[in-house]
C-alpha positions in Angstrom: 0.0 0.0 0.0 1.6 3.2 -1.2 0.9 6.8 -0.4 1.3 9.0 -3.4 2.4 12.6 -2.6 5.8 12.6 -0.9 6.1 8.8 -1.3 5.8 7.6 -4.9 6.2 11.2 -6.3 7.5 14.5 -5.0 5.2 16.7 -3.1 4.1 19.6 -5.3 6.5 18.9 -8.2 5.3 15.3 -8.8 8.8 14.2 -9.6 9.1 10.4 -9.9 12.3 8.5 -9.2 13.7 7.0 -12.5 13.9 3.6 -10.9 10.3 3.4 -9.7 8.5 2.0 -12.8 10.9 -0.9 -13.1 10.9 -1.6 -9.4 7.1 -1.8 -9.1 7.0 -3.9 -12.3 9.5 -6.3 -10.8 7.3 -6.7 -7.7 4.2 -7.4 -9.7 6.2 -10.0 -11.7 6.9 -11.8 -8.4 3.1 -11.9 -7.6 3.1 -8.9 -5.2 -0.2 -7.0 -5.4 0.3 -3.2 -5.5 -2.3 -0.7 -4.1 -2.4 3.0 -3.8 -3.4 4.4 -0.4 -4.0 8.1 -0.8 -6.0 11.1 0.2 -6.4 12.0 -3.5 -9.4 11.3 -5.8 -8.8 9.0 -8.7 -9.7 11.8 -11.1 -6.7 13.9 -9.8 -4.3 11.0 -10.5 -5.7 10.5 -14.0 -6.2 14.1 -15.1 -2.9 15.3 -13.7 -1.1 12.2 -15.0 0.6 11.8 -11.6 1.6 8.2 -12.0 2.4 7.7 -15.8 3.0 4.1 -16.8 2.4 2.6 -13.3 -0.1 -0.3 -12.8 -1.9 -1.1 -9.5 -4.3 -3.8 -8.5 -6.5 -1.4 -6.6 -6.6 1.7 -4.4 -7.7 3.2 -1.1 -8.8 6.7 -2.3 -9.9 9.8 -0.4 -8.3 8.6 2.9 -10.3 5.3 2.9 -13.7 6.8 1.8 -13.7 4.8 -1.4 -11.7 1.6 -1.8 -11.5 -0.4 -5.1 -10.0 -3.8 -6.0 -9.7 -4.7 -9.7 -12.1 -1.8 -10.5 -14.8 -3.0 -8.1 -15.8 -1.0 -5.0 -15.0 -2.6 -1.7 -15.8 0.3 0.7 -17.9 3.4 0.1 -18.3 5.8 3.0 -20.5 8.9 2.4 -20.9 12.0 4.5 -24.5 12.1 5.9 -26.9 14.6 4.2 -27.6 16.5 7.4 -23.9 17.1 7.9 -23.5 18.3 4.3 -26.3 20.7 5.0 -24.5 22.0 8.1 -21.3 22.3 6.1 -23.1 24.3 3.4 -24.5 26.7 6.0 -21.1 27.1 7.7 -19.3 27.9 4.4 -22.0 30.4 3.5 -21.9 32.1 6.9 -18.0 32.3 7.0 -17.5 32.8 3.2 -15.0 30.0 3.0 -14.0 27.8 0.1 -14.2 24.0 0.1 -13.5 21.2 -2.4 -16.1 18.5 -2.7 -15.2 15.0 -3.9 -18.0 12.8 -5.4 -17.3 9.5 -7.1 -17.0 10.9 -10.6 -16.4 14.6 -10.1 -14.6 17.3 -8.0 -15.6 20.9 -7.6 -15.4 23.9 -5.3 -18.0 26.4 -4.1 -15.7 29.4 -4.5 -12.1 30.2 -5.3 -10.0 32.3 -2.8 -6.4 32.8 -2.0 -6.4 29.9 0.5 -7.6 27.5 -2.1 -5.1 28.7 -4.7 -2.2 28.4 -2.3 -3.3 24.9 -1.0 -3.7 23.6 -4.6 -0.3 25.0 -5.5 1.2 23.3 -2.5 0.2 19.9 -3.8 0.7 20.8 -7.5 -3.0 20.3 -8.5 -5.2 22.5 -10.6 -8.0 24.5 -9.0 -11.3 22.6 -9.6 -14.3 24.1 -11.3 -16.8 26.2 -9.4 -20.3 24.8 -8.8 -23.3 25.8 -6.8 -23.8 23.8 -3.6 -27.3 24.9 -2.8 -28.5 21.3 -3.1 -25.3 19.8 -1.5 -27.3 17.6 0.9 -28.8 15.7 -2.0 -25.5 14.6 -3.4 -23.3 11.7 -2.6 -20.1 13.2 -1.3 -17.2 11.0 0.0 -14.8 13.7 1.2 -14.6 17.5 1.6 -11.6 19.8 1.9 -12.6 23.0 3.6 -10.0 25.8 3.7 -10.3 26.7 7.3 -8.0 27.6 10.2 -7.7 25.3 13.3 -10.2 27.6 15.2 -12.7 27.4 12.3 -12.2 23.7 12.0 -13.2 23.2 15.7 -16.4 25.1 15.1 -17.2 23.2 11.9 -16.7 19.8 13.4 -19.2 20.6 16.1 -21.7 20.6 13.2 -20.4 17.4 11.7 -20.2 14.9 14.6 -19.9 11.8 12.5 -16.8 13.1 10.7 -13.2 13.6 11.5 -10.4 15.7 10.1 -6.8 15.4 8.9 -4.9 18.7 8.6 -2.4 18.9 5.7 -1.6 22.6 5.8 -2.2 25.6 8.1 -5.5 26.5 6.4 -6.9 23.2 4.9 -8.2 19.9 6.2 -9.5 16.6 4.7 -12.9 15.8 6.3 -14.0 12.1 6.2 -16.5 10.0 8.1 -15.2 8.4 11.3 -15.5 5.1 9.4 -12.9 6.3 7.0 -9.1 6.4 7.3 -6.3 4.7 5.3 -5.9 2.1 8.0 -9.6 1.1 7.9 -9.3 1.0 4.1 -6.4 -1.4 4.2 -8.2 -3.7 6.7 -11.3 -3.7 4.4 -9.2 -4.5 1.4 -7.4 -7.3 3.2 -10.7 -8.8 4.4 -12.1 -8.7 0.8 -9.0 -10.5 -0.5 -8.6 -12.9 2.3 -5.2 -11.5 3.1 -3.6 -11.2 6.6 -2.3 -7.8 7.7 1.0 -9.7 8.4 1.3 -10.1 4.6 1.1 -6.3 3.9 3.6 -3.5 3.9 2.6 0.2 3.9 4.7 3.2 2.8 3.8 6.8 3.6 5.2 10.1 4.8 2.4 12.4 5.9 0.1 13.0 8.9 -2.7 11.0 7.2 -0.3 8.0 7.0 0.4 7.7 10.7 -2.5 5.4 11.6 -1.9 3.4 8.4 1.7 2.8 9.4 
């Protein structure tokens, strides 16, 4: 199970070690199954061409909110509608930007300097703007509000079934409490009939600590 940013590729610049493709191919040739385990959405990896030429057997996406094996979903954790409604009200009241991750799309409610800086930090394009007036009717796996720690505390009081992972001073990943890379790995292993003792995980960030 491989984290992406800062592990397989450089943070921000997406630089890939020249030896990586051959190394991973050699592992697969020996029968080792390879999985991504990332906070990113699959769309980002595809559209930004973050991992050109690399093949994987499955992935734990969005910090364990969506897990797939051979293209089939194993885990799907959605943020509850009432908490999406509370999030929408919070964002409107405080005029904050947020990125929303559904299964087949990513978008933001507004673009501001925090969002631009955060996206620049991870080397990813600013997503398109979309109205969120009907947010609570959508199937959202993960959100990324651009908030300070103080604002985060107030927001999470409105989203009791969710938890946060901070990745910069003004942005956090928000997932359900059932999410997390470590829970995603356990679910994948259960689906494949594989013991955790037969796995290895690689990561470098705060959202990798529980996985490791």
